[in-house]
N, C-alpha and C positions, 0 to 999 in steps of 0.2 A: 585119686589122691590129690589133695589140695596143695598149692604152692607152699603153704605154711607147714604142712606135714612133711614136705620134702626139704624143709629147712632152707628154702631159697631166700636170698636177700629180698627185703620188702621193696615194693614199688613206691614211687613218689609221684603224685599227681598234684600239681600246684596250679590252681586256677586264679588268675589275676584279672580283674575287670577294671575299667577305666572311668574314673570320675564318679563312682557310686558313693553316695553319701552315707553317713553314720545312721541316718534314719530312713533309708530307702528299702529296707527288707522287713518283711513281716516280723521276723524274730527279733528285730531291733526297734519295733514299734510302729512300722509304717502301716497306715490305713489306706494308702493310695494304691499300693502295688500288691498283687497276689504272687507270693513267692513260696508256694508249698514245698517244692523240692528242696530249696536251700534251707527253709525252716526245719524240714525233717532232718536234713544233714546236721543241723545244729542240735536237734533233739537226740540224735544218735551219737553225738560226740561232745565237743566243748565249744561254747560260744565265748569269745574273749571280748571284754568290754573296754579294755585299755590297750589297744594294739596300735603301735605307732609306725608311721612311714614318713617320707618326706612330703612336702606340700605340693610338689610337682613331679612329673613323670620320670624324667631321666635319672635324677638322683635315687628315687625309689628302686628303679630297676638295677642301678649300679649296686646298691646295698644288697639287694636280693641275690644278684649273680655272684658277688665277691665276698659277702660277709664283712665288708669293710665300709666304714663311714664314707659317703660320697665326697666329703671334704678332703679325704686323703688322695682322691683322684682329681680333685678340682673340677668335678662335674656338678656344678651348682645349678645350672639353668637347663631349660629344655633345649634340645638340639633342633635346628631348623633344617629344611631341605638343603641349604647351602652351607651348613656348618661343617667345618673340617674336623672338629674334635670328636672325641668319643672315648670309650673304654680302651685303655691301653691293651693291645693284643698280648702283652706279656703278663697281664693280670691272670691269676688262676681263678677260673669260674667254677660254679657248682657243677656244670656239665663236665668240665675237664676232670674235676675231682672224682665224680661218680664213674667216669669212664675207666678209671684205674681199678674199679671193682666189677667191671664187666657190664655196666649199665648201658642200654641203648637209650639215647636221648633225642627228644624232638622239641623244637621251639615252634609253636603255632601262634600266629597273630602278630601283634605289635611288638617291635623290637626296641627302637628308640634309645640306643646307647652308642650310636656311631654307624655310618653307612657309606662313607665315601670310598673306602677301600674294602675289598673282599675279606681281608683279615679282620675287619671291624664287625662284620656281620656274623650271625650265629654259627655258621660252619667254620669260621675262623676263631671262634671262641669256645670250641669244644663240643658243639651239638652235632649229632650225626645227620639230622634232618632239619629243614626249615621250610615252613609254608606260611607266608605272612607279608606284612608291610613294614618298611624300614622306619617309619615314624607315624605320628597320629593320622587318623583318617580325615582330618580337615586340612592338612598342609598341602593343598593343591592350588591350582589357579583360582584367584579370587579371594584368597584368605586376606584379611585386613593387614596382617604383618607383611605380606608380600609387597603391598604398596608402600607401607611405611619404610621398608628397607630398600626400596627401589630395586627390587629383584623380580625375576620371572621364574616361577616354579613350574616344574613339569607335572603332568598327570601322575597321581599316586600309583606306584607300581605294586603288583602282587608278585612275590617271588616264590618259586619252588627251587630250593637249593640256591644256585647262583644264577638261575635263569628267570627272567621276567616272563610270566605266563599270562598276565592280564594288566591292562592300563587303558583307561583309568579303572579303579575299583568301583564296585557297586555297593554303596553303604547298606542298602536294604538287605543284601545277601551275606554280609560278612559273618554274622553269628551262625548262620546255617553252614557256610563254608568251613569255618574253623571247627565247628562241632563235628561235622562229617569227617574232617581230617583227623580229629582226636580219636573218634571211634575206630577209624581205619588203623591208626597206629596201635591202639590197644589190641585189636584183633590180630594184627600181624606179629605182635611181640609178646603175646600173653604167656609164652613159654619161657621167657627170660626176664630178669629184672630190668625195669625201664623207669625212666624219668621223663614225665610229660609236663612241659611248661606251656600251659594254655593261656595265652595272654590276649584276652578279648579286647576288641576296639570299643565296644559299647559299655556304658551309655555316654560316651564322649561325643560332643558335637563335631562333625555333622551327624546328626542322629539318623538312624535307619532301623527299619524292621521289615521282615518279609511279609508277603500278602496275608499269610495265616495269622499274623499277630498285629498288623497295622490296624489301628482304630479300636483295639480291644479295651483300652483303659481310659480313664477320665483325666489322665496326666499327659496327654499328647504322645508324641513319639518317644519321649523319655520313658514314660511308663510302659509303652509297648515294648521298647527295647529291653527294659528290665525284666519283663515277664518272658520275653523270648530267651534271655540269658538263663532264667530259671529252668526253662524247658531244656536248654542246651546242657546245663549241669545234670539234669535228669538222664539225658542220653549217655553221657559219660559214665554216670553211676550204673546205668543199666548194662553197659558194656562190661564193666568190672564184674557185675553179678553173673552175666552170661558165661564168662570165662572162669568163674570161681575165684576171683582175685580180691574180693572185698576184705577178707580177713588178713590179707597180706599187703595191704595198700594204705598208706597215709594219704588222705585227701585234705588239701588245704584250700580254703576259699578266702580271698582278700580283695580289697580295692587298693589302687595305687596311690590315691590321695582322696581328700574329701570332695564333695560335690561343689561345682561352681555355684556361687550365690545368685548371680544374675549376669546377663550379657554385658560385657564391657564395651561392646560396639555392635550395634545391629547391622546385619548384612541382609539385603533383600533376598528373599527366597530360601533363607535358612531358618529352620525352627530350632531355637535354643532350648535346651532342657534345663529345668530348674529342679535339681534334686533336693533332698532334705538332709541336713546335718543334725537333725533332732534338736536337743537342748544346747548343742555345742555352738561356740561363737565363730562366726566368719566361715571361710571355706577354702577351696583350692587356691593355691599360691601363697596363702598366709600361714604364719606360724602359730596362730591360735588353734585351739583343739579341733575346730571344724575343718581345718586344712590338713591336719596330720594324724588325727585319731579316726580309724576306719573300721568297718566290719571285718571280723576275722573268725573263721570257723575251722576247727581241726577235728577230723574223724579218723579213727583207726579201731575198728571193732575188736574187742577183746584186749586192747591195750589202753585206750583212752576211755574211761568210764562214761557212760551215757548221761546226757542231761546236765552237764556241768555248765555253770556260768562263772567264769574266771575273771576276777578284777585285778589280778596282778599285772603291773605294767610290763608290756612285752614289746620288743622291737623287731622289725623285719630282719635286722642284722642277726637275729637269733636262729634263722632258718637252718644254716649249714650245721652248726654245732648240735642243734636239736635233732636233726635227722641222723647225724652221725651217732649220737648217744643212743637214740631209740632203735636204730638199725644194728647197733653193735659193731660199728666200723670206726676207723680213726678219722678224725676231722682233718681239715687242711693243715699242712705244716706252716703256711704263711700266717701272719698275724690276723686274727679274727676279732672284730669288735663285739660280737655277740656271745651269748652263752647258751647252753642247753636249757630249754624250758620243759624238758621231758618230765622231771619230777613234778612240776606244777600240773602238766597235762594229765599225769597219772594220779593226781590227788595225793601225792606223797609229801610234798613240801611247798612252803611259800617263802623260802629263804630269800627270794629275789625281790621281795616287796620294797626294800629300801635301797636298791642299787640305783645309781644315776643313769638316766637315759638321755642322750643328747639328740635333739630334734631340731627341725627347721625346714627351710625351703631349699635344702641342699647344703647350705652353710650350717654352722653350728650357732643357731639363733637362740636356742633355749635349752634348759636342762630340767628334767622331771626327776624328782627324788622323793619317794613316798608320796605324801599328799601335796608336796610343794612343787610349784613350777615357776622358774625364773626366766624371764625373757629380756634380751637386749635389743631385739628388733622384731617387729610384727609384720614387716613388709617383705615382698618378694625380693630376690637378689638384685633384680635390675632397678630397684629403687633404694639401694643400700647407701646412697649418698645422703639420705635423710637421717637426721639424728633423732633418736627416740629416747624417751625417759624409760629407765628400767621398770619392768613390771614383775610383780610377785603375786601369785594366786594360790589359795588353798583350795585345791580341786575337790577335796572331800566335802567342802561346804559351798563351793562356788564353781560348779562345773561349767557355767556359762561365762566365766572369767570377766565378771562385771566389777569386782572390787580389787583395786591395786593396793596391796598391803606393804609396800616397800617402806613407807613412813611409820607404819604401826609395828612392823617386825624387822627392824634394821639388822638385827643380829642374824636372822635367817637369810635375809637378802645378801649379807656379806658372805656368809658361808656358801650359799649357792653360787654367787659370783666367783668365788675362789675355785670351786669345782669346775665351773664352766671355763674359766681362764686357763686352768691347768690342762684340761683336755685340749683346748685350742692350741696351747703351746706345744703339746706332745704331737698333735697332728701336723702342725707347721714344721716341727723338727723332722718328723718322719718324711714329709714331702721333700724337704730340702736335701735330706740325706739320699733320696732316691733320684734326684733330678739335678 
């Protein structure tokens, strides 16, 4: 008897990769990388064309874990090895919420929302298990920022629970290690509802690939690491099939931000990956579409119709309410900034086409509403002292954001600015009330 026939709560497998661009998968138009497994995943479910995250790592993960805009937590920038900040331990996370329904949860891979205290790490934020690294796989000795900040960084540690089991890590083996851990977790928990957050380190610099995949593509280590990620997704899907869990599992595949456009500083001995953001402008760190619009695929056989291409604008903040509605359980009691996209995924409704979505590099830099996008800043947070002219784009006609329409559409710009300002004021008031 399958889990579905037993009326067991569905499983959630959320696969997040690091710095994969909008144009880096075959199903999104890549001709450089072979990604047959992920392409098939899209064919068996829904491929989203307008899925938004933050332009850098930490804010995206904050949004995913809490369902709240990262500006509410003032987590605007990436955290460094010496950073004291992080997600407030009192914040209710998706793992803590699902534990109330009996879910076993595991965080595998990159964390990056606080690491100085044990309560900031996954086991202190509701996860039952953790195997991974506390921040990106490049934040070790020799990183350019280490010298700029006059700091000394330790070798990057690999944790299992609260114990360091390896230091330094081996970048070439990370995808293999995290994939094996995911398969083990599924095998040991196939009899109960589980939540697997598989947060891969690749294809973030410092790039790596195992001997079986190194040298297989014409796009260097970046391409090799992408193709190994595709293999890893296949291993996870195979484990679900082996234990008869496919029909009772929502699988989501996303990237945490767009691909880096080019190295901002060359470092001897490091191969920097150049991903593709397709037709989108700019990339990681920036609030143009190339930094914040990423590949996203949802598959749940028998629930999400096959072969859909969905152009409704969706935000990673929608994750918690979406799973709650689709699983038939109550969402978090705390304020959630997202909404359920279940009706959109099931092909029942597109009522969300005109809702405002607030995006940026962790801050509230821009708002997307329907075809319009209004921006007050295009730079990363750490360059926020620079003043920028407001930008207005019609994304239905100008996906590459080449033509600023502020002067041609002043009434639209005024309306969008009012929407952005109102949300900013609400977020500021919420933060002040809690601190």
